[in-house]
A tleap script that builds the chain and sets N, CA, C and O, in Angstrom:
source leaprc.protein.ff14SB
mol = sequence {
  NMET ARG LEU LYS ALA PHE ALA VAL ALA LEU
  VAL ALA THR PHE ALA THR GLY ALA ALA VAL
  MET ALA THR GLU SER LEU PRO GLY ALA LYS
  VAL TYR PHE ILE ASN LEU LYS ASN GLY ASP
  HIE VAL LYS SER PRO VAL LEU ILE GLN PHE
  GLY LEU SER ALA MET GLY ILE ALA PRO ALA
  GLY SER THR ASN PRO GLY THR GLY HIE HIE
  HIE LEU ILE VAL ASP GLY ALA SER ALA MET
  PRO GLY ILE PRO ILE PRO MET ASP MET ALA
  HIE MET HIE PHE GLY ARG GLY GLN THR GLU
  VAL SER VAL PRO LEU PRO ALA GLY ASN HIE
  VAL LEU GLU LEU ALA LEU ALA ASP GLY GLY
  HIE VAL LEU HIE THR PRO PRO VAL VAL SER
  ASP LYS VAL THR ILE THR VAL ASP CPRO
}
set mol.1.N position { 12.024 -19.091 15.053 }
set mol.1.CA position { 11.160 -20.099 14.481 }
set mol.1.C position { 9.770 -19.537 14.188 }
set mol.1.O position { 9.143 -19.928 13.203 }
set mol.2.N position { 9.271 -18.607 15.049 }
set mol.2.CA position { 7.955 -18.017 14.809 }
set mol.2.C position { 7.928 -17.270 13.485 }
set mol.2.O position { 6.934 -17.331 12.761 }
set mol.3.N position { 9.017 -16.559 13.156 }
set mol.3.CA position { 9.081 -15.818 11.911 }
set mol.3.C position { 9.017 -16.765 10.719 }
set mol.3.O position { 8.358 -16.464 9.724 }
set mol.4.N position { 9.694 -17.904 10.811 }
set mol.4.CA position { 9.659 -18.878 9.721 }
set mol.4.C position { 8.239 -19.403 9.534 }
set mol.4.O position { 7.780 -19.532 8.400 }
set mol.5.N position { 7.540 -19.707 10.618 }
set mol.5.CA position { 6.150 -20.195 10.522 }
set mol.5.C position { 5.258 -19.129 9.912 }
set mol.5.O position { 4.388 -19.436 9.098 }
set mol.6.N position { 5.474 -17.851 10.308 }
set mol.6.CA position { 4.699 -16.760 9.736 }
set mol.6.C position { 4.936 -16.654 8.233 }
set mol.6.O position { 3.993 -16.473 7.463 }
set mol.7.N position { 6.193 -16.766 7.820 }
set mol.7.CA position { 6.532 -16.672 6.396 }
set mol.7.C position { 5.883 -17.804 5.608 }
set mol.7.O position { 5.377 -17.579 4.509 }
set mol.8.N position { 5.890 -19.007 6.151 }
set mol.8.CA position { 5.248 -20.140 5.474 }
set mol.8.C position { 3.753 -19.895 5.349 }
set mol.8.O position { 3.173 -20.147 4.293 }
set mol.9.N position { 3.121 -19.409 6.409 }
set mol.9.CA position { 1.684 -19.118 6.368 }
set mol.9.C position { 1.383 -18.017 5.366 }
set mol.9.O position { 0.379 -18.075 4.655 }
set mol.10.N position { 2.254 -17.008 5.307 }
set mol.10.CA position { 2.061 -15.910 4.368 }
set mol.10.C position { 2.145 -16.403 2.930 }
set mol.10.O position { 1.312 -16.032 2.102 }
set mol.11.N position { 3.129 -17.228 2.622 }
set mol.11.CA position { 3.259 -17.784 1.274 }
set mol.11.C position { 2.035 -18.631 0.937 }
set mol.11.O position { 1.511 -18.541 -0.173 }
set mol.12.N position { 1.580 -19.441 1.865 }
set mol.12.CA position { 0.400 -20.274 1.630 }
set mol.12.C position { -0.831 -19.419 1.389 }
set mol.12.O position { -1.665 -19.752 0.546 }
set mol.13.N position { -0.952 -18.316 2.125 }
set mol.13.CA position { -2.094 -17.424 1.942 }
set mol.13.C position { -2.059 -16.792 0.564 }
set mol.13.O position { -3.084 -16.739 -0.115 }
set mol.14.N position { -0.882 -16.303 0.129 }
set mol.14.CA position { -0.772 -15.719 -1.206 }
set mol.14.C position { -1.101 -16.750 -2.274 }
set mol.14.O position { -1.776 -16.428 -3.252 }
set mol.15.N position { -0.643 -17.968 -2.109 }
set mol.15.CA position { -0.852 -19.012 -3.113 }
set mol.15.C position { -2.322 -19.403 -3.223 }
set mol.15.O position { -2.803 -19.696 -4.318 }
set mol.16.N position { -3.038 -19.412 -2.102 }
set mol.16.CA position { -4.425 -19.873 -2.129 }
set mol.16.C position { -5.428 -18.742 -2.259 }
set mol.16.O position { -6.580 -18.972 -2.625 }
set mol.17.N position { -4.995 -17.508 -1.958 }
set mol.17.CA position { -5.916 -16.382 -1.988 }
set mol.17.C position { -6.896 -16.423 -0.825 }
set mol.17.O position { -7.931 -15.759 -0.867 }
set mol.18.N position { -6.585 -17.186 0.202 }
set mol.18.CA position { -7.488 -17.341 1.340 }
set mol.18.C position { -7.601 -16.046 2.129 }
set mol.18.O position { -6.650 -15.269 2.208 }
set mol.19.N position { -8.777 -15.822 2.711 }
set mol.19.CA position { -8.978 -14.669 3.570 }
set mol.19.C position { -8.250 -14.896 4.886 }
set mol.19.O position { -8.159 -16.025 5.369 }
set mol.20.N position { -7.737 -13.823 5.459 }
set mol.20.CA position { -7.026 -13.906 6.729 }
set mol.20.C position { -7.546 -12.818 7.655 }
set mol.20.O position { -8.214 -11.880 7.218 }
set mol.21.N position { -7.234 -12.954 8.939 }
set mol.21.CA position { -7.635 -11.951 9.922 }
set mol.21.C position { -6.800 -10.690 9.734 }
set mol.21.O position { -5.576 -10.751 9.619 }
set mol.22.N position { -7.471 -9.565 9.705 }
set mol.22.CA position { -6.762 -8.296 9.603 }
set mol.22.C position { -6.552 -7.717 10.991 }
set mol.22.O position { -7.309 -8.005 11.918 }
set mol.23.N position { -5.530 -6.907 11.122 }
set mol.23.CA position { -5.288 -6.233 12.386 }
set mol.23.C position { -6.071 -4.927 12.412 }
set mol.23.O position { -6.443 -4.395 11.366 }
set mol.24.N position { -6.315 -4.420 13.601 }
set mol.24.CA position { -7.089 -3.192 13.738 }
set mol.24.C position { -6.241 -1.972 13.426 }
set mol.24.O position { -5.062 -1.901 13.774 }
set mol.25.N position { -6.874 -1.010 12.758 }
set mol.25.CA position { -6.231 0.287 12.565 }
set mol.25.C position { -6.525 1.141 13.794 }
set mol.25.O position { -7.380 0.797 14.611 }
set mol.26.N position { -5.821 2.237 13.914 }
set mol.26.CA position { -6.027 3.131 15.041 }
set mol.26.C position { -7.011 4.235 14.666 }
set mol.26.O position { -7.079 4.622 13.500 }
set mol.27.N position { -7.763 4.742 15.617 }
set mol.27.CA position { -8.731 5.815 15.326 }
set mol.27.C position { -8.039 7.013 14.673 }
set mol.27.O position { -6.978 7.452 15.115 }
set mol.28.N position { -8.658 7.525 13.625 }
set mol.28.CA position { -8.137 8.701 12.936 }
set mol.28.C position { -7.005 8.438 11.971 }
set mol.28.O position { -6.451 9.383 11.409 }
set mol.29.N position { -6.640 7.180 11.758 }
set mol.29.CA position { -5.533 6.859 10.847 }
set mol.29.C position { -5.870 7.285 9.431 }
set mol.29.O position { -6.977 7.061 8.943 }
set mol.30.N position { -4.890 7.905 8.779 }
set mol.30.CA position { -5.055 8.344 7.385 }
set mol.30.C position { -3.758 8.109 6.627 }
set mol.30.O position { -2.665 8.288 7.165 }
set mol.31.N position { -3.897 7.706 5.374 }
set mol.31.CA position { -2.772 7.620 4.464 }
set mol.31.C position { -3.099 8.550 3.295 }
set mol.31.O position { -4.249 8.637 2.865 }
set mol.32.N position { -2.076 9.244 2.784 }
set mol.32.CA position { -2.333 10.272 1.775 }
set mol.32.C position { -1.074 10.541 0.965 }
set mol.32.O position { 0.032 10.168 1.356 }
set mol.33.N position { -1.270 11.201 -0.177 }
set mol.33.CA position { -0.148 11.625 -1.008 }
set mol.33.C position { 0.328 12.985 -0.493 }
set mol.33.O position { -0.466 13.916 -0.356 }
set mol.34.N position { 1.615 13.092 -0.213 }
set mol.34.CA position { 2.164 14.356 0.284 }
set mol.34.C position { 2.296 15.366 -0.846 }
set mol.34.O position { 1.917 16.526 -0.687 }
set mol.35.N position { 2.826 14.942 -1.979 }
set mol.35.CA position { 3.220 15.885 -3.026 }
set mol.35.C position { 2.367 15.834 -4.287 }
set mol.35.O position { 2.687 16.513 -5.263 }
set mol.36.N position { 1.305 15.061 -4.296 }
set mol.36.CA position { 0.448 14.985 -5.483 }
set mol.36.C position { -0.999 15.256 -5.092 }
set mol.36.O position { -1.445 14.908 -3.998 }
set mol.37.N position { -1.719 15.888 -6.017 }
set mol.37.CA position { -3.149 16.061 -5.808 }
set mol.37.C position { -3.868 15.768 -7.120 }
set mol.37.O position { -3.261 15.777 -8.191 }
set mol.38.N position { -5.151 15.512 -7.021 }
set mol.38.CA position { -5.961 15.183 -8.183 }
set mol.38.C position { -5.816 16.270 -9.254 }
set mol.38.O position { -5.945 17.460 -8.964 }
set mol.39.N position { -5.548 15.849 -10.488 }
set mol.39.CA position { -5.435 16.774 -11.606 }
set mol.39.C position { -4.034 17.282 -11.883 }
set mol.39.O position { -3.840 18.015 -12.853 }
set mol.40.N position { -3.045 16.921 -11.069 }
set mol.40.CA position { -1.674 17.381 -11.295 }
set mol.40.C position { -1.129 16.879 -12.634 }
set mol.40.O position { -1.434 15.770 -13.072 }
set mol.41.N position { -0.314 17.726 -13.269 }
set mol.41.CA position { 0.468 17.346 -14.451 }
set mol.41.C position { 1.906 17.183 -13.991 }
set mol.41.O position { 2.453 18.056 -13.318 }
set mol.42.N position { 2.518 16.062 -14.357 }
set mol.42.CA position { 3.873 15.736 -13.896 }
set mol.42.C position { 4.692 15.194 -15.054 }
set mol.42.O position { 4.160 14.893 -16.122 }
set mol.43.N position { 5.985 15.074 -14.829 }
set mol.43.CA position { 6.904 14.441 -15.786 }
set mol.43.C position { 7.371 13.116 -15.204 }
set mol.43.O position { 7.443 12.952 -13.986 }
set mol.44.N position { 7.685 12.178 -16.081 }
set mol.44.CA position { 8.213 10.885 -15.662 }
set mol.44.C position { 9.735 10.980 -15.568 }
set mol.44.O position { 10.362 11.652 -16.387 }
set mol.45.N position { 10.331 10.321 -14.589 }
set mol.45.CA position { 9.737 9.510 -13.536 }
set mol.45.C position { 9.037 10.398 -12.499 }
set mol.45.O position { 9.453 11.528 -12.242 }
set mol.46.N position { 7.970 9.857 -11.915 }
set mol.46.CA position { 7.142 10.607 -10.978 }
set mol.46.C position { 7.570 10.297 -9.545 }
set mol.46.O position { 7.556 9.144 -9.116 }
set mol.47.N position { 7.952 11.346 -8.812 }
set mol.47.CA position { 8.252 11.180 -7.396 }
set mol.47.C position { 6.923 11.136 -6.648 }
set mol.47.O position { 6.100 12.042 -6.775 }
set mol.48.N position { 6.723 10.080 -5.872 }
set mol.48.CA position { 5.486 9.909 -5.108 }
set mol.48.C position { 5.876 9.759 -3.642 }
set mol.48.O position { 6.589 8.828 -3.267 }
set mol.49.N position { 5.397 10.687 -2.824 }
set mol.49.CA position { 5.695 10.686 -1.394 }
set mol.49.C position { 4.450 10.264 -0.621 }
set mol.49.O position { 3.359 10.785 -0.851 }
set mol.50.N position { 4.624 9.312 0.301 }
set mol.50.CA position { 3.517 8.740 1.062 }
set mol.50.C position { 3.427 9.399 2.436 }
set mol.50.O position { 4.431 9.531 3.135 }
set mol.51.N position { 2.226 9.808 2.814 }
set mol.51.CA position { 2.006 10.367 4.138 }
set mol.51.C position { 1.159 9.432 4.978 }
set mol.51.O position { 0.330 8.690 4.452 }
set mol.52.N position { 1.369 9.470 6.286 }
set mol.52.CA position { 0.614 8.632 7.215 }
set mol.52.C position { 0.461 9.383 8.521 }
set mol.52.O position { 1.421 9.958 9.032 }
set mol.53.N position { -0.753 9.376 9.062 }
set mol.53.CA position { -0.959 9.966 10.377 }
set mol.53.C position { -1.712 8.986 11.272 }
set mol.53.O position { -2.507 8.175 10.796 }
set mol.54.N position { -1.452 9.072 12.565 }
set mol.54.CA position { -2.107 8.291 13.627 }
set mol.54.C position { -1.721 6.810 13.658 }
set mol.54.O position { -2.290 6.049 14.441 }
set mol.55.N position { -0.778 6.392 12.836 }
set mol.55.CA position { -0.235 5.034 12.901 }
set mol.55.C position { 1.250 5.109 12.577 }
set mol.55.O position { 1.744 6.159 12.166 }
set mol.56.N position { 1.960 4.011 12.759 }
set mol.56.CA position { 3.385 3.975 12.497 }
set mol.56.C position { 3.731 3.047 11.351 }
set mol.56.O position { 2.906 2.250 10.904 }
set mol.57.N position { 4.967 3.162 10.881 }
set mol.57.CA position { 5.474 2.319 9.806 }
set mol.57.C position { 6.302 1.189 10.416 }
set mol.57.O position { 7.108 1.413 11.319 }
set mol.58.N position { 6.094 -0.016 9.918 }
set mol.58.CA position { 6.885 -1.181 10.308 }
set mol.58.C position { 7.066 -2.050 9.066 }
set mol.58.O position { 6.210 -2.037 8.181 }
set mol.59.N position { 8.145 -2.791 8.984 }
set mol.59.CA position { 8.381 -3.621 7.795 }
set mol.59.C position { 7.379 -4.762 7.677 }
set mol.59.O position { 6.733 -5.146 8.652 }
set mol.60.N position { 7.263 -5.292 6.473 }
set mol.60.CA position { 6.422 -6.470 6.241 }
set mol.60.C position { 6.856 -7.572 7.194 }
set mol.60.O position { 8.044 -7.736 7.472 }
set mol.61.N position { 5.890 -8.317 7.685 }
set mol.61.CA position { 6.172 -9.382 8.627 }
set mol.61.C position { 6.023 -8.954 10.076 }
set mol.61.O position { 5.917 -9.798 10.966 }
set mol.62.N position { 6.012 -7.653 10.319 }
set mol.62.CA position { 5.893 -7.153 11.683 }
set mol.62.C position { 4.485 -7.386 12.221 }
set mol.62.O position { 3.503 -7.283 11.486 }
set mol.63.N position { 4.398 -7.698 13.493 }
set mol.63.CA position { 3.101 -7.859 14.150 }
set mol.63.C position { 2.883 -6.776 15.204 }
set mol.63.O position { 2.020 -6.916 16.071 }
set mol.64.N position { 3.659 -5.704 15.132 }
set mol.64.CA position { 3.510 -4.613 16.086 }
set mol.64.C position { 2.155 -3.933 15.907 }
set mol.64.O position { 1.818 -3.525 14.796 }
set mol.65.N position { 1.370 -3.804 16.980 }
set mol.65.CA position { 0.070 -3.141 16.864 }
set mol.65.C position { 0.223 -1.684 16.437 }
set mol.65.O position { 1.206 -1.025 16.777 }
set mol.66.N position { -0.760 -1.193 15.689 }
set mol.66.CA position { -0.763 0.209 15.283 }
set mol.66.C position { 0.225 0.555 14.207 }
set mol.66.O position { 0.540 1.730 14.014 }
set mol.67.N position { 0.733 -0.448 13.489 }
set mol.67.CA position { 1.710 -0.196 12.430 }
set mol.67.C position { 1.308 -0.916 11.147 }
set mol.67.O position { 0.433 -1.782 11.138 }
set mol.68.N position { 1.970 -0.531 10.079 }
set mol.68.CA position { 1.784 -1.171 8.782 }
set mol.68.C position { 2.828 -0.659 7.812 }
set mol.68.O position { 3.745 0.066 8.198 }
set mol.69.N position { 2.685 -1.037 6.556 }
set mol.69.CA position { 3.587 -0.536 5.526 }
set mol.69.C position { 2.760 -0.169 4.296 }
set mol.69.O position { 1.639 -0.643 4.109 }
set mol.70.N position { 3.351 0.690 3.463 }
set mol.70.CA position { 2.634 1.256 2.321 }
set mol.70.C position { 2.567 0.306 1.129 }
set mol.70.O position { 3.440 -0.533 0.910 }
set mol.71.N position { 1.488 0.480 0.371 }
set mol.71.CA position { 1.296 -0.168 -0.925 }
set mol.71.C position { 0.792 0.911 -1.867 }
set mol.71.O position { -0.135 1.647 -1.528 }
set mol.72.N position { 1.388 1.013 -3.036 }
set mol.72.CA position { 0.977 1.973 -4.050 }
set mol.72.C position { 0.278 1.210 -5.168 }
set mol.72.O position { 0.819 0.252 -5.722 }
set mol.73.N position { -0.922 1.649 -5.485 }
set mol.73.CA position { -1.689 1.028 -6.561 }
set mol.73.C position { -1.724 2.015 -7.720 }
set mol.73.O position { -2.194 3.144 -7.573 }
set mol.74.N position { -1.222 1.581 -8.873 }
set mol.74.CA position { -1.179 2.420 -10.068 }
set mol.74.C position { -2.032 1.765 -11.142 }
set mol.74.O position { -1.701 0.692 -11.646 }
set mol.75.N position { -3.134 2.423 -11.486 }
set mol.75.CA position { -4.034 1.932 -12.540 }
set mol.75.C position { -4.504 0.503 -12.276 }
set mol.75.O position { -4.645 -0.285 -13.212 }
set mol.76.N position { -4.742 0.170 -11.032 }
set mol.76.CA position { -5.158 -1.188 -10.680 }
set mol.76.C position { -6.366 -1.182 -9.769 }
set mol.76.O position { -6.843 -0.132 -9.338 }
set mol.77.N position { -6.850 -2.376 -9.488 }
set mol.77.CA position { -8.000 -2.546 -8.602 }
set mol.77.C position { -7.609 -2.229 -7.169 }
set mol.77.O position { -6.502 -2.536 -6.728 }
set mol.78.N position { -8.528 -1.616 -6.457 }
set mol.78.CA position { -8.308 -1.324 -5.041 }
set mol.78.C position { -8.101 -2.622 -4.271 }
set mol.78.O position { -8.604 -3.678 -4.654 }
set mol.79.N position { -7.354 -2.521 -3.186 }
set mol.79.CA position { -7.129 -3.681 -2.324 }
set mol.79.C position { -8.445 -4.109 -1.687 }
set mol.79.O position { -9.302 -3.280 -1.381 }
set mol.80.N position { -8.588 -5.404 -1.494 }
set mol.80.CA position { -9.806 -5.971 -0.926 }
set mol.80.C position { -9.572 -6.344 0.533 }
set mol.80.O position { -8.542 -6.935 0.855 }
set mol.81.N position { -10.510 -6.010 1.424 }
set mol.81.CA position { -10.359 -6.387 2.836 }
set mol.81.C position { -10.263 -7.905 3.011 }
set mol.81.O position { -10.935 -8.669 2.318 }
set mol.82.N position { -9.415 -8.322 3.948 }
set mol.82.CA position { -9.314 -9.731 4.304 }
set mol.82.C position { -8.480 -10.589 3.376 }
set mol.82.O position { -8.313 -11.784 3.619 }
set mol.83.N position { -7.953 -9.994 2.311 }
set mol.83.CA position { -7.145 -10.744 1.336 }
set mol.83.C position { -5.826 -10.007 1.155 }
set mol.83.O position { -5.838 -8.788 0.981 }
set mol.84.N position { -4.693 -10.694 1.189 }
set mol.84.CA position { -3.416 -10.003 0.976 }
set mol.84.C position { -3.408 -9.235 -0.345 }
set mol.84.O position { -3.915 -9.710 -1.361 }
set mol.85.N position { -2.827 -8.048 -0.309 }
set mol.85.CA position { -2.720 -7.230 -1.519 }
set mol.85.C position { -1.852 -7.978 -2.514 }
set mol.85.O position { -0.772 -8.453 -2.163 }
set mol.86.N position { -2.321 -8.088 -3.768 }
set mol.86.CA position { -1.541 -8.845 -4.756 }
set mol.86.C position { -0.165 -8.227 -4.994 }
set mol.86.O position { 0.052 -7.037 -4.763 }
set mol.87.N position { 0.750 -9.061 -5.459 }
set mol.87.CA position { 2.070 -8.589 -5.878 }
set mol.87.C position { 2.091 -8.686 -7.394 }
set mol.87.O position { 2.353 -9.746 -7.962 }
set mol.88.N position { 1.811 -7.559 -8.038 }
set mol.88.CA position { 1.819 -7.527 -9.500 }
set mol.88.C position { 2.230 -6.136 -9.956 }
set mol.88.O position { 2.600 -5.298 -9.133 }
set mol.89.N position { 2.170 -5.884 -11.251 }
set mol.89.CA position { 2.650 -4.620 -11.809 }
set mol.89.C position { 1.850 -3.418 -11.303 }
set mol.89.O position { 2.386 -2.311 -11.255 }
set mol.90.N position { 0.588 -3.606 -10.928 }
set mol.90.CA position { -0.253 -2.499 -10.483 }
set mol.90.C position { -0.196 -2.265 -8.980 }
set mol.90.O position { -0.595 -1.201 -8.507 }
set mol.91.N position { 0.289 -3.237 -8.227 }
set mol.91.CA position { 0.303 -3.156 -6.767 }
set mol.91.C position { 1.747 -3.242 -6.264 }
set mol.91.O position { 2.329 -4.324 -6.194 }
set mol.92.N position { 2.307 -2.091 -5.919 }
set mol.92.CA position { 3.701 -2.033 -5.473 }
set mol.92.C position { 3.750 -2.125 -3.948 }
set mol.92.O position { 3.013 -1.427 -3.252 }
set mol.93.N position { 4.614 -2.984 -3.443 }
set mol.93.CA position { 4.770 -3.204 -2.010 }
set mol.93.C position { 6.021 -2.486 -1.501 }
set mol.93.O position { 7.073 -2.514 -2.141 }
set mol.94.N position { 5.889 -1.850 -0.352 }
set mol.94.CA position { 7.015 -1.140 0.259 }
set mol.94.C position { 7.247 -1.720 1.657 }
set mol.94.O position { 7.132 -1.034 2.673 }
set mol.95.N position { 7.577 -3.006 1.660 }
set mol.95.CA position { 7.692 -3.788 2.872 }
set mol.95.C position { 8.912 -3.514 3.720 }
set mol.95.O position { 9.051 -4.093 4.797 }
set mol.96.N position { 9.797 -2.649 3.267 }
set mol.96.CA position { 10.940 -2.270 4.108 }
set mol.96.C position { 10.653 -0.966 4.851 }
set mol.96.O position { 11.509 -0.445 5.565 }
set mol.97.N position { 9.434 -0.446 4.672 }
set mol.97.CA position { 9.051 0.781 5.364 }
set mol.97.C position { 9.306 2.047 4.577 }
set mol.97.O position { 9.300 3.136 5.150 }
set mol.98.N position { 9.530 1.932 3.269 }
set mol.98.CA position { 9.801 3.108 2.450 }
set mol.98.C position { 8.590 4.058 2.460 }
set mol.98.O position { 7.442 3.634 2.594 }
set mol.99.N position { 8.894 5.362 2.313 }
set mol.99.CA position { 7.844 6.376 2.335 }
set mol.99.C position { 7.824 7.238 1.070 }
set mol.99.O position { 7.125 8.251 1.014 }
set mol.100.N position { 8.591 6.832 0.061 }
set mol.100.CA position { 8.527 7.502 -1.235 }
set mol.100.C position { 9.149 6.599 -2.290 }
set mol.100.O position { 9.897 5.667 -1.994 }
set mol.101.N position { 8.803 6.922 -3.546 }
set mol.101.CA position { 9.333 6.154 -4.667 }
set mol.101.C position { 9.314 7.048 -5.904 }
set mol.101.O position { 8.479 7.945 -6.018 }
set mol.102.N position { 10.231 6.800 -6.819 }
set mol.102.CA position { 10.239 7.453 -8.117 }
set mol.102.C position { 9.834 6.391 -9.139 }
set mol.102.O position { 10.527 5.389 -9.320 }
set mol.103.N position { 8.703 6.627 -9.802 }
set mol.103.CA position { 8.122 5.624 -10.692 }
set mol.103.C position { 8.124 6.131 -12.133 }
set mol.103.O position { 7.580 7.200 -12.410 }
set mol.104.N position { 8.729 5.375 -13.053 }
set mol.104.CA position { 8.614 5.747 -14.467 }
set mol.104.C position { 7.217 5.369 -14.971 }
set mol.104.O position { 6.817 4.207 -14.912 }
set mol.105.N position { 6.491 6.364 -15.462 }
set mol.105.CA position { 5.142 6.115 -15.987 }
set mol.105.C position { 5.044 6.661 -17.403 }
set mol.105.O position { 5.597 7.722 -17.692 }
set mol.106.N position { 4.350 5.953 -18.292 }
set mol.106.CA position { 4.170 6.464 -19.650 }
set mol.106.C position { 3.271 7.698 -19.658 }
set mol.106.O position { 2.487 7.916 -18.735 }
set mol.107.N position { 3.397 8.500 -20.713 }
set mol.107.CA position { 2.552 9.686 -20.848 }
set mol.107.C position { 1.081 9.279 -20.840 }
set mol.107.O position { 0.704 8.223 -21.348 }
set mol.108.N position { 0.267 10.143 -20.253 }
set mol.108.CA position { -1.174 9.891 -20.178 }
set mol.108.C position { -1.675 9.982 -18.748 }
set mol.108.O position { -0.940 10.340 -17.829 }
set mol.109.N position { -2.956 9.644 -18.586 }
set mol.109.CA position { -3.579 9.697 -17.272 }
set mol.109.C position { -3.330 8.414 -16.487 }
set mol.109.O position { -3.322 7.318 -17.047 }
set mol.110.N position { -3.129 8.571 -15.184 }
set mol.110.CA position { -2.905 7.433 -14.292 }
set mol.110.C position { -3.645 7.672 -12.985 }
set mol.110.O position { -3.659 8.786 -12.460 }
set mol.111.N position { -4.256 6.619 -12.469 }
set mol.111.CA position { -4.972 6.685 -11.201 }
set mol.111.C position { -4.101 6.033 -10.133 }
set mol.111.O position { -3.676 4.887 -10.272 }
set mol.112.N position { -3.844 6.788 -9.065 }
set mol.112.CA position { -2.994 6.330 -7.973 }
set mol.112.C position { -3.818 6.195 -6.692 }
set mol.112.O position { -4.748 6.964 -6.450 }
set mol.113.N position { -3.460 5.214 -5.888 }
set mol.113.CA position { -4.103 5.025 -4.592 }
set mol.113.C position { -3.060 4.445 -3.632 }
set mol.113.O position { -2.226 3.632 -4.032 }
set mol.114.N position { -3.111 4.859 -2.385 }
set mol.114.CA position { -2.244 4.303 -1.346 }
set mol.114.C position { -3.072 3.456 -0.402 }
set mol.114.O position { -4.213 3.791 -0.085 }
set mol.115.N position { -2.488 2.358 0.044 }
set mol.115.CA position { -3.137 1.494 1.039 }
set mol.115.C position { -2.091 1.110 2.075 }
set mol.115.O position { -0.980 0.703 1.736 }
set mol.116.N position { -2.463 1.247 3.339 }
set mol.116.CA position { -1.606 0.781 4.419 }
set mol.116.C position { -2.064 -0.622 4.774 }
set mol.116.O position { -3.259 -0.867 4.936 }
set mol.117.N position { -1.123 -1.539 4.894 }
set mol.117.CA position { -1.480 -2.918 5.227 }
set mol.117.C position { -0.610 -3.406 6.371 }
set mol.117.O position { 0.453 -2.851 6.650 }
set mol.118.N position { -1.084 -4.453 7.024 }
set mol.118.CA position { -0.358 -5.018 8.165 }
set mol.118.C position { 0.823 -5.855 7.686 }
set mol.118.O position { 1.119 -5.896 6.492 }
set mol.119.N position { 1.484 -6.512 8.607 }
set mol.119.CA position { 2.671 -7.291 8.279 }
set mol.119.C position { 2.446 -8.392 7.270 }
set mol.119.O position { 3.389 -8.833 6.613 }
set mol.120.N position { 1.203 -8.846 7.133 }
set mol.120.CA position { 0.854 -9.880 6.164 }
set mol.120.C position { 0.265 -9.328 4.878 }
set mol.120.O position { -0.313 -10.080 4.093 }
set mol.121.N position { 0.401 -8.018 4.647 }
set mol.121.CA position { -0.082 -7.341 3.433 }
set mol.121.C position { -1.602 -7.299 3.348 }
set mol.121.O position { -2.156 -7.219 2.252 }
set mol.122.N position { -2.286 -7.353 4.496 }
set mol.122.CA position { -3.749 -7.310 4.543 }
set mol.122.C position { -4.172 -5.948 5.080 }
set mol.122.O position { -3.586 -5.439 6.035 }
set mol.123.N position { -5.201 -5.359 4.455 }
set mol.123.CA position { -5.718 -4.083 4.944 }
set mol.123.C position { -6.130 -4.205 6.401 }
set mol.123.O position { -6.614 -5.248 6.841 }
set mol.124.N position { -5.931 -3.121 7.143 }
set mol.124.CA position { -6.382 -3.076 8.526 }
set mol.124.C position { -7.914 -2.989 8.564 }
set mol.124.O position { -8.565 -2.801 7.537 }
set mol.125.N position { -8.471 -3.131 9.771 }
set mol.125.CA position { -9.906 -2.971 9.969 }
set mol.125.C position { -10.117 -1.831 10.946 }
set mol.125.O position { -9.656 -1.935 12.082 }
set mol.126.N position { -10.795 -0.737 10.568 }
set mol.126.CA position { -11.220 -0.424 9.205 }
set mol.126.C position { -10.014 -0.094 8.315 }
set mol.126.O position { -8.946 0.272 8.807 }
set mol.127.N position { -10.208 -0.231 6.986 }
set mol.127.CA position { -9.099 -0.006 6.048 }
set mol.127.C position { -8.560 1.424 6.122 }
set mol.127.O position { -9.302 2.380 6.348 }
set mol.128.N position { -7.251 1.538 5.924 }
set mol.128.CA position { -6.586 2.835 5.857 }
set mol.128.C position { -6.096 2.987 4.419 }
set mol.128.O position { -5.017 2.517 4.062 }
set mol.129.N position { -6.916 3.657 3.600 }
set mol.129.CA position { -6.604 3.860 2.181 }
set mol.129.C position { -6.800 5.330 1.837 }
set mol.129.O position { -7.608 6.024 2.454 }
set mol.130.N position { -6.052 5.790 0.850 }
set mol.130.CA position { -6.153 7.186 0.426 }
set mol.130.C position { -7.312 7.362 -0.545 }
set mol.130.O position { -7.874 6.394 -1.058 }
set mol.131.N position { -7.652 8.629 -0.783 }
set mol.131.CA position { -8.513 8.935 -1.898 }
set mol.131.C position { -7.723 8.629 -3.166 }
set mol.131.O position { -6.497 8.735 -3.179 }
set mol.132.N position { -8.427 8.251 -4.227 }
set mol.132.CA position { -7.749 8.035 -5.506 }
set mol.132.C position { -7.405 9.396 -6.096 }
set mol.132.O position { -8.176 10.351 -5.997 }
set mol.133.N position { -6.222 9.461 -6.716 }
set mol.133.CA position { -5.741 10.683 -7.337 }
set mol.133.C position { -5.440 10.371 -8.793 }
set mol.133.O position { -4.741 9.406 -9.101 }
set mol.134.N position { -5.977 11.199 -9.689 }
set mol.134.CA position { -5.680 11.055 -11.113 }
set mol.134.C position { -4.663 12.118 -11.491 }
set mol.134.O position { -4.876 13.313 -11.285 }
set mol.135.N position { -3.549 11.652 -12.052 }
set mol.135.CA position { -2.506 12.578 -12.511 }
set mol.135.C position { -2.323 12.379 -14.017 }
set mol.135.O position { -2.686 11.341 -14.571 }
set mol.136.N position { -1.764 13.375 -14.652 }
set mol.136.CA position { -1.424 13.291 -16.069 }
set mol.136.C position { 0.079 13.398 -16.199 }
set mol.136.O position { 0.687 14.370 -15.749 }
set mol.137.N position { 0.678 12.385 -16.824 }
set mol.137.CA position { 2.110 12.428 -17.109 }
set mol.137.C position { 2.255 13.039 -18.493 }
set mol.137.O position { 1.788 12.484 -19.488 }
set mol.138.N position { 2.913 14.196 -18.537 }
set mol.138.CA position { 3.098 14.896 -19.797 }
set mol.138.C position { 4.278 14.304 -20.560 }
set mol.138.O position { 5.244 13.831 -19.960 }
set mol.139.N position { 4.191 14.334 -21.898 }
set mol.139.CA position { 5.290 13.796 -22.706 }
set mol.139.C position { 6.568 14.599 -22.559 }
set mol.139.O position { 7.579 14.268 -23.177 }
savepdb mol mol.pdb
quit
């Protein structure tokens, strides 16, 4: 029953855009791209591997301390503290705990960013986000 109440609250939060309490990140936590660096030239589909140190991975909905799940932002606005990360074309959610994805991207420059969020898709405090990486997808 607690999970059902959490799911209802999560849906209500997404619908209203209301700020929610974020969970604490662990000291030294970092999220990063394993296989991409700023300025890389790649072919589509682009394999993107997510790295995480000093915290663990847990599926969306989990309330386990010191854990979260990945979000990949492609050519979109950075996630905002205290507000669930949007679910749209620019903000990909990996709520089953995935640590990589193959993304078809059109030729040209693309800005990528990783964000670790808690079970409710909210950035931890302090936020655990990667540096932005600009890649070029070659034709």
